[in-house]
C-alpha positions in Angstrom: 144.5 162.3 90.3 143.7 158.8 88.8 140.1 158.0 88.5 138.9 154.9 90.4 136.8 152.7 88.2 133.8 151.1 89.7 133.7 147.4 89.2 131.0 146.0 86.9 128.3 143.9 88.6 129.6 140.7 86.9 133.1 141.4 88.3 131.9 141.3 91.9 132.2 138.1 93.9 129.6 135.7 92.6 126.6 134.6 94.7 126.2 130.8 94.1 123.0 129.2 93.2 122.8 127.6 96.7 123.3 131.0 98.3 120.6 132.6 96.1 118.2 129.8 96.9 118.9 130.2 100.6 118.4 133.9 100.4 115.0 133.6 98.7 114.0 130.8 101.2 114.9 133.1 104.1 112.8 135.9 102.7 109.8 133.5 102.2 110.3 132.1 105.8 110.1 135.6 107.2 106.9 136.2 105.3 105.3 133.0 106.8 105.6 134.6 110.2 103.3 137.5 109.2 99.7 137.1 110.1 98.5 139.0 107.0 99.9 136.4 104.6 98.2 133.0 104.7 99.5 131.0 101.7 101.8 131.3 98.7 99.0 133.0 96.9 99.5 135.9 99.3 103.3 135.7 99.7 104.6 135.3 96.2 102.9 138.4 94.7 104.3 140.5 97.5 107.7 139.0 97.1 107.4 139.7 93.4 106.6 143.4 93.5 109.3 144.0 96.1 111.8 142.2 93.8 110.4 144.1 90.9 111.3 147.5 92.5 114.8 146.4 93.4 115.3 145.1 89.9 114.2 148.4 88.3 116.4 150.4 90.5 119.5 148.2 89.8 118.7 148.6 86.1 118.2 152.4 86.2 121.4 152.9 88.2 123.3 151.1 85.5 121.7 153.2 82.8 122.5 156.4 84.8 126.1 155.3 85.0 126.2 154.7 81.2 124.6 158.1 80.5 127.1 159.9 82.7 130.0 158.3 80.8 128.5 159.6 77.5 127.9 163.0 79.0 124.2 162.6 78.7 121.3 163.3 81.1 119.4 160.3 82.3 115.7 160.5 83.4 114.7 157.6 85.6 111.2 156.2 85.5 110.9 156.4 89.3 111.9 159.7 91.0 113.3 160.3 94.4 112.3 159.6 97.2 110.5 156.6 95.7 113.4 154.8 94.2 114.6 151.6 96.0 117.9 153.3 96.9 115.9 156.0 98.8 113.8 153.7 101.1 114.8 150.1 100.7 118.6 149.9 100.3 119.7 151.0 103.8 119.6 148.1 106.2 118.7 150.4 109.1 116.3 152.4 107.0 112.6 153.2 107.6 110.9 150.2 109.3 107.9 149.2 111.4 104.6 151.2 111.2 106.4 154.1 109.4 107.4 151.7 106.6 103.9 150.4 106.2 102.4 153.9 106.3 104.9 155.1 103.6 103.9 152.1 101.4 100.1 152.0 102.0 98.8 155.4 102.8 97.6 157.8 100.1 99.4 160.6 101.9 102.5 159.8 104.1 105.7 161.0 105.5 108.4 160.0 103.0 111.9 158.7 103.9 113.3 162.2 103.3 110.9 163.7 105.9 108.6 165.4 103.5 104.9 164.8 103.0 103.5 163.4 99.8 101.8 160.4 98.2 102.6 157.0 99.6 104.7 154.6 97.5 101.9 152.5 96.0 99.8 155.7 95.3 102.8 157.3 93.5 103.5 154.2 91.5 99.9 153.7 90.3 99.8 157.4 89.2 102.9 157.2 86.9 102.3 158.3 83.4 104.5 157.9 80.4 104.3 159.7 77.0 105.8 158.4 73.8 107.2 155.0 72.8 110.7 155.5 74.2 112.0 153.4 77.0 111.2 155.9 79.7 107.6 156.3 78.6 107.0 152.6 78.2 108.6 151.8 81.5 106.5 154.3 83.4 103.3 152.9 81.8 104.4 149.3 82.7 105.0 150.3 86.4 101.6 152.0 86.6 99.9 148.9 85.2 101.8 146.5 87.5 100.9 148.4 90.6 97.3 149.2 89.6 95.8 146.6 91.9 98.7 145.9 94.2 98.3 146.1 98.0 100.7 145.4 100.8 99.1 142.7 103.0 101.9 142.3 105.5 100.9 143.5 109.0 104.4 143.8 110.4 106.6 146.5 109.1 109.5 145.1 111.0 109.2 141.7 109.2 108.8 143.6 105.9 112.1 145.4 106.6 113.8 142.1 107.2 112.5 140.8 103.9 113.7 143.9 102.1 117.1 143.5 103.7 117.3 139.9 102.5 116.4 140.9 98.9 119.1 143.6 99.0 121.6 140.7 98.7 120.4 140.0 95.1 122.4 141.6 92.3 119.9 141.6 89.4 122.5 142.7 86.8 124.8 139.7 87.3 124.0 137.3 84.4 124.8 134.1 86.4 122.6 135.2 89.3 119.8 136.3 86.9 119.9 132.8 85.2 119.6 131.1 88.6 116.8 133.5 89.8 114.9 132.8 86.6 114.8 129.1 87.5 114.0 129.8 91.1 111.1 132.0 90.1 109.6 129.4 87.8 109.7 127.0 90.7 107.8 129.5 92.9 105.3 130.0 90.1 104.5 126.3 90.0 104.2 126.3 93.8 101.7 129.1 93.7 99.6 127.3 91.0 99.7 124.2 93.2 98.5 126.3 96.1 95.6 127.7 94.0 94.3 124.2 93.2 91.2 124.1 91.1 91.0 127.9 91.3 94.3 128.5 89.7 95.2 129.3 86.1 95.7 126.3 83.8 99.4 125.6 83.8 101.0 124.8 80.4 103.6 122.1 81.1 107.1 123.3 80.3 107.6 120.3 78.0 104.6 121.3 75.9 105.8 124.9 75.7 109.3 123.8 74.6 107.9 121.5 71.9 105.6 124.2 70.5 108.4 126.7 70.3 110.8 124.2 68.8 108.6 123.1 65.9 107.3 126.6 65.2 111.0 127.8 65.2 110.7 131.7 65.6 113.6 133.4 63.8 115.3 136.6 64.9 113.6 139.5 63.2 110.2 138.0 63.4 107.5 139.2 65.8 106.2 136.7 68.3 103.0 137.1 70.3 101.1 135.4 73.1 97.7 137.2 73.4 96.8 135.3 76.6 100.3 135.1 78.1 99.5 134.4 81.8 102.8 134.3 83.7 104.8 134.4 80.4 105.9 130.8 79.8 105.7 130.9 76.0 107.4 134.3 75.8 110.2 133.2 78.1 110.8 130.1 76.0 110.6 132.1 72.8 113.1 134.6 74.2 115.6 131.8 75.0 115.1 130.3 71.5 115.8 133.7 69.9 118.6 134.7 72.1 120.7 131.7 70.8 120.5 133.4 67.3 121.9 136.7 68.5 125.5 137.3 67.2 125.8 141.1 67.3 124.7 144.1 69.4 122.2 145.0 66.7 120.7 141.5 67.0 120.3 142.0 70.7 118.6 145.3 70.1 116.1 143.6 67.8 115.5 140.9 70.4 115.0 143.4 73.2 112.8 145.9 71.4 111.0 144.4 68.4 110.5 140.7 68.9 108.2 139.7 71.8 104.7 140.9 72.6 102.0 139.7 74.9 98.6 140.4 76.5 97.3 139.6 80.0 94.3 141.2 81.5 94.4 139.8 85.0 96.5 141.9 87.4 98.3 139.1 89.2 99.5 137.1 86.2 100.4 140.4 84.6 102.7 141.2 87.5 104.2 137.7 87.6 104.7 137.8 83.8 106.7 141.0 84.0 109.0 139.7 86.7 109.4 136.3 84.9 110.5 138.0 81.7 112.8 140.5 83.5 114.5 137.6 85.3 115.1 135.8 82.0 116.7 138.9 80.4 114.0 140.9 78.6 114.7 144.4 79.8 111.4 146.1 78.9 108.6 143.5 78.5 105.8 144.7 76.1 102.7 143.2 77.7 99.3 144.7 77.1 97.5 144.8 80.4 94.0 144.8 78.9 91.8 142.1 77.3 93.2 141.1 73.9 89.7 140.5 72.8 88.6 144.1 73.3 89.1 145.3 69.7 86.8 144.7 66.8 88.1 141.9 64.7 87.4 143.7 61.4 89.4 146.7 62.6 92.6 144.7 63.0 94.9 145.5 60.0 98.4 144.7 58.9 100.0 146.8 61.6 98.4 144.5 64.2 99.6 141.3 62.6 102.6 139.2 63.7 104.8 136.4 62.3 104.3 133.8 65.1 101.6 133.2 67.7 102.3 130.8 70.5 99.5 130.5 73.1 97.3 128.5 75.5 94.2 130.7 75.6 91.8 130.3 78.5 89.1 127.7 77.9 85.9 126.9 79.8 85.3 130.6 80.5 82.7 133.0 79.1 83.1 136.5 77.8 80.6 139.4 78.3 78.2 140.6 75.5 80.4 143.6 74.8 83.3 141.4 73.9 81.2 139.1 71.8 80.1 142.1 69.8 83.6 142.6 68.5 83.2 139.4 66.3 81.2 138.7 63.1 77.6 138.1 63.9 77.6 134.5 62.6 80.8 133.7 64.6 79.8 135.2 68.0 80.1 132.9 71.0 80.6 133.3 74.8 83.3 130.6 74.7 86.6 132.3 75.4 88.8 129.7 73.6 86.8 130.1 70.3 87.0 133.9 70.4 90.8 133.7 70.9 91.1 131.2 68.0 89.4 133.7 65.7 91.7 136.5 67.1 94.8 134.4 66.5 93.7 133.7 62.9 93.1 137.4 62.2 96.5 138.5 63.7 98.7 136.3 61.6 100.6 138.2 58.8 99.2 137.6 55.3 101.6 136.3 52.6 103.4 139.2 50.9 102.7 141.6 53.8 106.0 141.6 55.6 106.1 137.8 55.4 106.8 135.6 52.3 104.6 132.7 53.3 102.4 134.3 56.0 102.3 134.0 59.8 102.1 130.7 61.7 100.6 129.7 65.0 100.7 126.9 67.6 97.7 126.9 69.9 96.5 124.7 72.8 92.8 123.8 72.5 90.4 121.7 74.5 89.0 118.5 72.9 85.6 120.1 72.5 87.0 122.4 69.8 87.8 119.4 67.6 84.3 118.0 67.5 82.1 121.1 68.3 79.4 122.1 65.8 77.5 125.3 65.3 79.7 128.4 65.7 82.6 126.1 66.5 82.1 124.2 63.2 81.9 127.5 61.2 85.2 128.7 62.8 86.9 125.4 61.8 85.5 125.7 58.3 87.1 129.2 58.1 90.3 127.8 59.5 90.4 125.0 56.9 89.4 127.1 53.9 91.5 130.2 54.5 94.4 128.8 56.5 96.6 125.8 56.3 95.9 123.6 59.3 98.8 121.2 58.7 99.1 119.4 62.0 97.0 118.4 65.0 99.0 116.8 67.9 96.8 114.9 70.3 98.2 115.0 73.8 97.8 112.1 76.2 95.0 112.4 78.8 96.0 114.1 82.0 98.8 116.3 80.6 97.3 119.3 82.4 96.5 117.4 85.6 95.9 118.4 88.4 94.8 121.8 87.1 92.2 120.3 84.7 91.2 116.9 83.4 90.0 118.2 80.1 91.8 116.4 77.2 93.9 118.8 75.1 95.3 119.1 71.6 97.8 121.3 69.8 96.8 123.0 66.5 99.5 124.1 64.1 98.5 126.3 61.2 99.7 129.1 58.9 98.6 131.5 56.2 100.5 129.8 53.3 97.2 128.7 51.7 94.1 126.6 52.2 94.2 123.2 53.9 94.3 120.2 51.6 95.1 117.5 54.2 95.7 117.5 58.0 98.3 115.4 59.7 97.5 113.9 63.1 100.0 112.7 65.6 98.8 110.9 68.7 101.3 111.2 71.5 101.1 108.1 73.8 101.7 107.9 77.5 105.2 106.6 78.3 105.4 102.9 78.9 104.4 102.0 82.4 102.7 105.3 83.1 98.9 105.6 83.7 98.8 109.3 84.4 100.7 112.5 85.1 101.0 114.1 88.6 102.5 117.3 90.1 105.7 115.5 91.0 105.8 113.5 87.7 104.7 115.8 84.9 105.2 115.4 81.2 108.8 115.4 80.1 110.2 117.0 76.9 111.8 113.7 75.9 108.3 112.3 75.3 108.2 114.4 72.1 111.5 112.9 70.7 109.7 110.6 68.2 107.3 113.4 67.2 110.2 115.8 66.6 112.0 113.2 64.4 108.8 112.6 62.4 108.0 116.4 62.0 110.3 117.1 59.1 110.0 113.8 57.3 106.4 112.7 57.6 105.2 109.2 57.1 102.2 107.3 58.5 103.0 105.1 61.4 101.3 103.7 64.5 101.0 107.3 65.9 100.7 109.4 62.8 98.1 109.5 60.0 96.7 112.1 57.5 93.2 113.0 56.5 92.0 114.9 53.4 90.0 118.0 54.2 86.9 116.6 52.3 86.7 113.9 55.0 86.6 116.6 57.7 84.2 119.1 56.2 80.7 117.6 55.4 78.0 119.5 53.6 74.3 118.7 52.8 72.8 118.8 49.3 72.1 122.5 49.7 75.8 123.2 50.3 75.3 124.0 54.0 77.9 122.9 56.5 76.8 119.7 58.4 80.0 119.1 60.4 83.7 120.0 60.7 85.0 117.1 62.8 88.7 117.1 63.7 88.1 114.5 66.5 89.3 111.7 64.4 90.5 108.4 65.8 93.9 106.9 65.1 93.2 104.3 62.3 96.3 102.4 63.3 95.3 101.9 66.9 93.8 98.5 67.7 90.9 100.0 69.6 90.1 102.2 66.5 89.0 99.1 64.4 85.5 99.2 66.0 85.0 102.8 64.7 85.9 101.9 61.0 83.1 101.7 58.4 81.9 98.1 57.8 83.3 97.9 54.3 86.7 99.2 55.4 86.7 96.8 58.4 86.0 93.9 56.0 88.8 95.0 53.7 91.2 95.2 56.6 90.3 91.7 57.8 90.7 90.3 54.3 94.1 92.0 53.9 95.3 90.5 57.2 94.0 87.0 56.1 95.9 87.3 52.8 99.1 88.2 54.7 98.6 85.2 57.1 98.2 82.9 54.0 101.4 84.4 52.5 103.3 83.7 55.7 102.0 80.2 56.0 103.1 79.5 52.3 106.6 80.8 53.1 106.8 78.6 56.2 105.6 75.6 54.2 108.2 76.3 51.5 111.0 76.5 54.1 109.9 73.2 55.6 109.9 71.6 52.2 113.5 72.8 51.6 114.6 71.4 54.9 113.0 68.0 54.2 114.6 67.7 50.8 118.0 68.6 52.2 
């Protein structure tokens, strides 16, 4: 008897982008009817973890099918009766109070009629041994659901939401691409709903620029130690995916390329889903504070080729975290602690990297002009690392999440800093500020990208020798390490120039005016004689 082949997910009729958008919208509209969910801050996390479980089950069913074809046994990360197919996949399945009890209670009647731990209790208790896919996946699931609760009050509405999400085929590449974009839109909406209490949102244009000029290569390790919802890792994944030519390349991308850290439970969940939707099958995100380890205990095994990040700034760390850093570099300022961590975690030249690791980091303006501990950290950065570029972003790039002026630091471990290039990005012509509906665009970096490889001073770019930045007293003690340097080519910068330089500039302009007048006089004389 001929065997009937089951069609692949991608061979099934395609769900269009419009249909997927409509499906997600319908699910969100159903959630708005539930009195337990007030805003997108409540709705999106719930939608995310439900989608997460559907995604995992789709992926594991595909893996089971492949294992059977090879004649191998497959061990799923989630066992019956807690798999999506056991309780979520049937349209007329468990619903109402019974569904809520199965999800929320520590002990509940399960869909197969037996008694046992409720769904969330079971998922929180998963344990995985070893570094294989099964072990990592179980640990990820336990971390994701550590602080998850189901806040919906109507089990009937929840069943309707589940039935809507059953229409998504997470293994269809075209649908996954569309869902990734839809999900990013939802993340922005959630940040907008959070207002001033939300995480700082790194504009997509800034992320794309940082990845483009840092240019991670397949085979390198890329890290974001404060990855939030995963924007840098998603962009790095897209950048590396274009370099994949073989199955072996894809294995490298999936297993040995991208790493992150995010200590807050909600961003951790959102990051996992964001990476899954963009194609990373088993995200390797550390759910604990990246600052928890002693700096001096981090060795070569902890170092990476590329770090791309926007560490939190404006916050303060507890005394136990500060104690992980050298006594003369201890501070409560989170951004400065992360800067030290990033420096330490870059590969050294000759230790798995020819020229050493490289980093692109968003920092607040205070980091550029700060003294004390901040100054000593910058001294270390300039003396032991090559801080080759500072890109000064226009004011308001991060609005409305924060009004703090921001900058991008680009440095590597190729050697000490001899000179620092500065590039001041202007606001587009006619623009006074950025808004939620009119954020920064990637095209605004066009001139900077063209300048990056062939550097020359111009109205936006200038270079400064390190001796101008680091100032010492007669006793050899650091007085200042000022990176908050004004653009010398900007008209408003003239008032900040030293008097002798200002006089020289005026004289030079006067000489040029005289030369032009002489040229005009000569031309007039020629015309008169003709």
